[in-house]
N, C-alpha and C positions, 0 to 999 in steps of 0.2 A: 504494500500500500504506500502511495506517495502522499506525503503530507505537505502543507504549506511551507514555503521556504523559510519563513520566520521560525517555524518549529524545528526544521532540520538543522538550522545553523546555531541552535543553542544546545548546551549539554545539560543533562540531568544534574541535580545537586548531589555532589559526592558526600557531603556531610549528612544529608537526609538519607542517602543510600546506606551509609554505614550505620546510622541509627536504626534503620529498618532491619538491617542484618542482625544487629545486637538484639532487637526485640524478638526476631524470629528464633534466634538461638536460645534466648531465655524461655520462650514459649515451648521450645522443644526440651526443656529441662536442663540446659547447660548453665553452669555457674559462671557467667560472664560479668566482668567488671568493666564498665564503660567510662573512659575518660573523654568521650566524644560529645556529651550533652552540652548544648548551649543554653541551658536554662537552670536557674537556681533550684536547689533541691528542697528549699524551705517551703512550707505551705503559705498560701496567700494569707496575709494578716487578717485576723478575725474581724476587725472593724470594717474591712473592705467586703468580706463575705456577708456580713450583716447588712451592709448597704444594698447589696444585690438582692438579698432576700426581701428587704423592705420595698425595693423598687417593684419586685414581682407582686407583692401583696397589694401595692398601691396601683397596680394595673399599668405600670410604665413599661409596656411590652409592645408598643405599636411602632410604626415607622417614625423616624425623626427627619429633620432636614438632612439632606445628603451630607453636608459638612459637619453634622453632629449637633447635639443639643447646645444651646447657647450657654447655660451655666457651666458646662465643662470647658467650652472655649474661653470663657471668661476666667476660669480657674487656671487654665494653661497660660493665658496672657499674664495673670498675676505672678505665676511661678516664673515665667521667663524674665519678667522685670525684676522680681525680688532676688532670684538666684543667679541669673545670667547677665543682668544689666541691659537687656534689650527690650524695647517697647513695641508691642503689636496691638492693633485693634482686633477684637474677636473675629471680625470678618476677614482678617488676614490669616486665619487659622482654620485648618480642616482636620477633622478627626477621621482616622482610617482604620481599616481592618489590619492592625499590626503596623509596625514601622516599615515592614517590607512593602506594603501597598503604597505607603507614602512615597517611598523611594521610586517605586515602579511608575507611579502616576507622574511624578516630577520628570523622570527621564522621558516618558512618552510625550509629555507636554513640551519639552525643550529640545528634543533631539530628533533628527531625521536622517535620511540617506546623505552621506557625504560629510556628516559632522564627526569630528574626533572628540573623544572624551578621555581626559587624563584620569588615571586611577593609580594611586600609590600601590606598590607591590612589596610585600605580600598583601593580599586583599581578601575581603569576604567574598565567598564563591559567587554570590548572586550579582555583584556589580557588573562584571563584564557581560554576563548573559542578558541582563536587563538592557544594556546598551545595544547589544547585537539584536535583540528583539525589536528595538525601536529603529533599527536600520543604521545605527551609528557604528563607529569603529573605536574599540578600546585601545588606548595608548598607555602603556605602563611606565610609571616612574619608580625606579627602584629605591626602596627604603632599606639602607644597608645596616647590618648588625653593628658596625663600628660607629654608626650614628644613632644607636639605640633604636633602630628600626623607624626612624623619623626621616621623611623626605627633606631634602635641603632646597633652599630657594634657587640656587644655581641649577640644580638638576631639573627643577620645575620649569625654569626659564628656557633651558635647552630643549625641552620637549614641546614647546609651543610652536604651532604652525598657523598659517592663515585659516586653516579649517578647524582649529580648536574652538569648541563651543562651551565646554563644561568641565569642571573638576568635581569628581566625587571624592569627598574627604571624610575619613572616619577617625574619630578621636573621642575617647580612648579606642585603641585599634584592636579589632578582631582580624587576625589570629595572634598577633605578637604580644599584646598587652602593653604596647607603647602608649605613652601619654605625652602630648606636646607641651613644651614650656612656652611662656609668653614671648621670649626672645626669638625662638624659631618661628612662632606664628607671626610675629611682626614682620619678619623678612619675607615669609610666604605671602602675607597680605600685601606687601609692596609690589610683588610680582603680579599678583592677581589684579590689583587695582590698575596697574599699567596696562595689562592685557585686556581688561574689561570683560573677563569671563564670568559666566554663571557659576555658582558654587553650590553644590548639594552636599550638606554636611550632616553626617549620620552620627548622632550623639547618644545612642541608645544605652551606652555603658557609662554615661556621664557620672553617675553616683558611685561607681565602683572603682575608686582610686585609692592608692595605698601610700603609706609613709608620709602622711600630711600633705600630699599633693592636692591641687585644686584644678578642676577642669576650666578651661577658657574657650568660649565659642568664637569662631571666626566672625559671627554676626555682630560681635561687640566692637569690631573695628569699623568706625563710622564710614570710611571710604568704601567698605564692602557691603554695608547693610542692605542696600536695595538689590544686590545681586546674589544674596545668600538665601537658599531655601533650607531652613533648619528642620531636621527630622529627629524626633525623639518618641518616647512612649513609656508605658508603665511596665512592660514585660520583665525587664531585668531588675530594675531598682525595687519593684514592689512584688517580685515573684508572682507575676501575673501573665506568664507566657501564653497559656491557653485561653485567656480572656480576649486576646487579639485586639488590643487598642494601641494605636500609634497616633502620631499627629505630625503635621507640618505647619510651619509658620514662615511667612515671607512676603515677597512682592505680591500685591493684590491681584494683578492680572494673571500671574502664574498660578496662584491658589485657585482662582476662578477657572482656569483651564483644567486644573487637576480635578476640581469638582465636576466639571463637565464630563470628564472621562469616567469618574466614579459613578455618576448618575446613570451611565449606560452599562455599567459592569456590576458592581455590588450594591449600589445605593448606599444607605447609611451603614456605619459599623453597628455591631450588636447593641441594641438599646439598653438592655440590662447591664451589660459590661460598661457602657458609657457612664451610667449612674454610679457603678462601683468605682470607676476611675475618678469620678468627681470626689468621692469620699477619700480616695488615696491622696489626691493632690491638695485637699483641704488641710491636711496635717503637715507639720514640719517633718522633713525626712529624718531629722536627728533621732526620732524614736525608733527608726529602723537601722541606725548605724551599726547595731550589733551584728547584722548580717554581713556588712562590709568587713568588720573586724574579724569575723569568722573566716571569711574568704582569705584575708591576709594571713591568718594563722596557717591555713591550709597551704597557701602559696609558699610560705617560709619552709614548711615541712617538705614539700615536694622539691623545692629548689635544693635544699640540703641533701636530700636523698639522691637526686640526679647528679649532683656534683661528685659524688663518690662512685658513680657507675662507669664502667669502661665504655669508651666510644661515644659518650654523650657530653656535650658542652652546653649547659643551660644558660639562659639569660633571665635575669630576675625581672619579671613583668612588673610594670608600674601601675597597672590597672586591669580591668576586666576580670574574668575568672579563668584565664588561659595562661599557659606557659608554652614557649615555642623553642625547644632546644634544637641545637645543631646535631644531626646524627650522621654527618658525612663520613666520619671515621668508621661507621658500621657498614657502609655500602661496599659491596665487593666480597663480603663474607658469604660463606656457603652453608646451606642447610639442606640435608637430604639430597645432595647433588645439584641443588638449584642455587645459582648466584643471586644474592639480594642486590639487584641493580639500582633500585630507587626506593623512595619513601613508601610507595604503595606495596612493594614486595616486603619491606620490613614490617609494615603494619599487618599485612596478611599473615606473616610468620607469627607475630605476637598474638594475633587473634586465634589462629589455629592451634598453636603450641601452648600458649599460656592463658588463653581465654581472657585477654585484656584488649580493649578496643581503643586505639588512638586514631587521630585523623592525619593522613599523609600531607606533608607540606606541599606536595605537588598540586593538591587541590586548590591551594591558595596562591599558586604561582611562585612557590618557593621550594623547589626540589632540594632535598638534603636536610629538611627540617621535618618535625612532626608537631602537631598541636595536642596538648593535653588539657582537658578541662578539669578544674578542681571544684566544680559545682556538684560535688557528691560528698557523702559523709566522710569524716576522718577515718572511720573504721574501714570503709571501702578503699580509701586512698592508701592506707597502710598495707592492706592485703595486696592491692594493685601494684604498689611499689616493690613489694617482695617478689611478686610474679615477674615484674619487668626485670629486676636484678637477676633472677634465676634464668630468664630467657636470654639475657645478654651473656651470661656466663656460658650458656650452651653454645652460643655463636663463637665465643673465644676458645672454647675447648674442642670444637668440632674439627 
């Protein structure tokens, strides 16, 4: 069967594929420990659950405006002003079915055939596929380990061409855990302002930063404000991944175009989840800081364990709940007569032999690395690290 070209030219999500494999193995009775999950393992806070129950009891289960209920958009506007220092009218905000839909609608609204879109690499797997779906061409800007996986202004400038339309920017960064400092952002902002690019900034991990760091949005630079589409949501910070609520804020005309697309695809995001998200955003996030502190404890434990394992060079992530170690010294090792040529081979070996699931760096455009999520319990992390250490010992003794 021949499908439309737009489908043929995009790839399935490798992270979703691995998650599905883990679920299948678990359903078959295998004891698999997954370091692949991109969602907090904590339950949604009880006060948010109660708000959803109350919304159902009050009959708030009908369609809303495509762009979302006004009280939620007002709460988002207050949050952005209070925490990020950027001011938006509620009509410059749209509520979407997860942050992924906000990103997708923005790319569809801004990009078409012939447009080039700059994407820092390593990248979240969906960015280039969304660009390809819209007919654009992804152009990757390398974020090197020696720069703490942060792109540099000079590299960004070198990637510009007359066809460059948009930069997709993620901070804090999935998969590396990098967090940009103000100095680096200032230099990047200067390049972007000179070029007059649109900027789509994914800030879904904004709250999950470690060691006293603070996230700064590119939208806070006055010279960029009208060109930035800021995307965020409640999935990661409030442990609400399945509730599917994201949002975008930015240029009024772009937001209107995104609403037009959504009006012919999903219409409004889930109504009950919108009211639950309103309850989430009404409270100061400080009450949930304990979750971030727990992530930091887990990060520290994994980092120390990885430092003492053969063939692995870890980098201490500054945010998110991922760590992205260098495994290039393990490539070329042999197991059962098969040479482990790349990160996919290594992850397959670990899944088959040790029943632990990691995400290959090749999925993120960074061959020679793997991503481990520490959004799982410390008990599972400890067992998983023991299994990983045992697996690597097998490779070195083979």
